[in-house]
C-alpha positions, 0 to 999 in steps of 0.5 A, spaced: 139 041 138 141 034 135 140 028 139 148 027 141 149 035 142 146 041 146 147 048 148 150 050 154 150 057 158 157 059 159 160 063 164 159 069 160 152 068 159 153 066 152 151 059 149 156 053 147 155 046 144 156 041 148 157 034 148 152 029 151 156 023 155 150 021 158 149 014 154 147 018 149 141 021 152 137 026 148 134 032 150 127 029 151 129 023 155 133 028 159 127 032 160 123 027 162 128 025 168 128 032 171 121 032 170 120 026 174 125 028 179 120 035 179 114 031 181 111 031 174 109 023 173 111 020 166 104 020 164 103 027 164 110 030 162 107 030 154 101 035 157 106 039 161 111 040 154 105 042 151 102 047 155 109 051 156 110 050 149 103 051 146 104 045 141 099 040 140 100 034 144 102 029 139 108 034 137 110 034 145 110 027 145 115 027 139 119 031 142 119 027 148 121 021 144 127 024 140 123 024 134 122 032 133 127 036 134 128 042 139 129 049 139 134 052 144 128 057 145 123 051 147 128 047 151 129 053 155 122 055 156 121 047 159 127 047 163 125 054 166 118 052 168 122 047 172 125 053 177 132 051 173 137 054 170 140 051 163 147 051 167 143 047 173 140 042 168 146 040 165 150 039 171 144 035 173 146 029 168 154 031 169 153 030 176 149 023 175 143 026 179 137 021 180 133 024 185 130 031 188 128 032 195 126 038 200 131 039 205 134 044 211 140 047 211 143 049 218 147 055 217 149 059 223 144 055 227 138 057 223 134 051 218 135 054 211 129 051 207 132 048 200 132 043 194 137 038 194 139 034 188 142 027 190 146 022 186 145 015 186 144 011 191 151 007 189 155 013 187 162 012 190 164 020 188 165 023 194 161 030 195 163 036 199 156 035 201 151 030 203 144 029 206 141 024 212 135 023 212 132 024 220 125 023 222 123 024 215 127 030 214 133 031 209 138 035 213 144 038 209 151 037 212 159 038 210 161 031 208 167 031 213 163 034 218 159 026 219 165 023 217 165 019 225 158 018 226 157 012 223 149 012 224 150 018 219 155 015 214 151 009 213 144 013 211 148 018 207 147 020 200 151 025 197 149 031 194 150 034 187 147 040 187 143 045 193 138 050 190 137 056 195 131 061 194 132 068 195 125 070 196 123 077 197 123 081 204 121 088 205 126 092 209 125 092 217 123 099 219 128 103 223 126 103 231 127 110 235 126 111 242 124 117 245 125 119 252 123 125 256 119 126 262 114 131 259 109 127 255 107 133 251 115 134 248 114 126 247 108 127 243 110 132 238 116 129 236 113 122 235 107 126 231 113 129 226 117 123 226 113 116 226 112 116 219 112 110 215 119 109 215 120 109 223 117 104 229 117 109 235 117 108 242 117 113 248 119 113 254 118 118 261 124 115 265 130 112 265 130 105 268 125 103 262 129 106 257 135 101 260 131 095 260 130 096 253 137 098 251 139 091 254 134 087 251 133 090 245 136 096 243 134 101 238 138 104 232 137 111 234 135 115 240 132 122 242 133 123 249 132 129 254 139 130 258 136 130 265 129 126 267 126 126 273 132 130 276 137 124 274 142 125 268 142 121 262 149 120 262 149 112 264 144 111 260 148 114 254 154 109 256 149 103 256 147 104 250 154 105 247 155 098 250 150 095 247 148 090 242 147 097 237 153 101 240 153 105 234 146 108 234 144 114 233 144 119 239 141 126 239 140 129 247 135 135 248 136 139 254 131 145 257 136 146 263 141 152 263 147 151 268 155 150 268 154 143 271 150 141 266 154 144 261 160 140 263 157 134 263 154 134 256 161 136 254 164 130 257 159 126 254 160 129 247 167 127 247 166 120 251 161 117 246 159 121 240 152 125 242 149 129 237 147 136 241 145 138 246 138 141 242 135 146 247 128 146 248 123 148 245 124 144 239 125 146 232 122 138 231 124 139 223 130 139 224 131 133 229 127 129 223 132 132 218 138 129 222 134 122 223 133 122 216 140 123 213 143 119 218 139 112 216 140 115 208 148 114 210 
């Protein structure tokens, strides 16, 4: 890569030659600036390049000074070691960025950690986002949102680039509530479906379950229709009015009567429940229904 041209990654992933207009800055000088922003002091930069590229210290020093050419793969390796893509690397110079800081981005009342690259302090080029240092922490704001705040306007710095890392996360286990006044039935169902994919909680009365429906509703429910001589109809209605109104509801019944049948038929029509399943249960059938529901 020559002093006055560098390769840039285009939108289709290919590499294209790009003229450098930052005072004819050569690749080594650009990398030096970026390493400084990333906390690598100048006296350690040659060592960093040496270790990344597996070259000698004199070779690394010549590349930094611009007296030795850069291969594209070498440039990509060093830029990558700074957690930057080639596009981000070039954007830093197009936008005249001068400083990297850790910051927080307020999104939907959550503080999301991020890294920001600030424009030069005297930059007049307006940017969509600005940063303000509050209690020794940089906060990211939409520029238009702080236009009328005189304190923020005086202290703000325009942001040329924001980097938010997407960390690896594990999928949360689905939560299932079991309701039955027969503890043996609860134990049998729980034993079958309490495998790695689900968190299962058991309830023996309607009031305890209804408290959880309001405060922390479940993803699925397996419910006996009659619990201590009381119908689960109102509890099911509360599920459909909860924060998780589309939760799966499987209904069990151990009682046969015309009144019970009519009420369950109404619940099926009103609340889209599954069942009723007569006890004693074929518990494996319940598990298959639950697994199928969550694999949709």
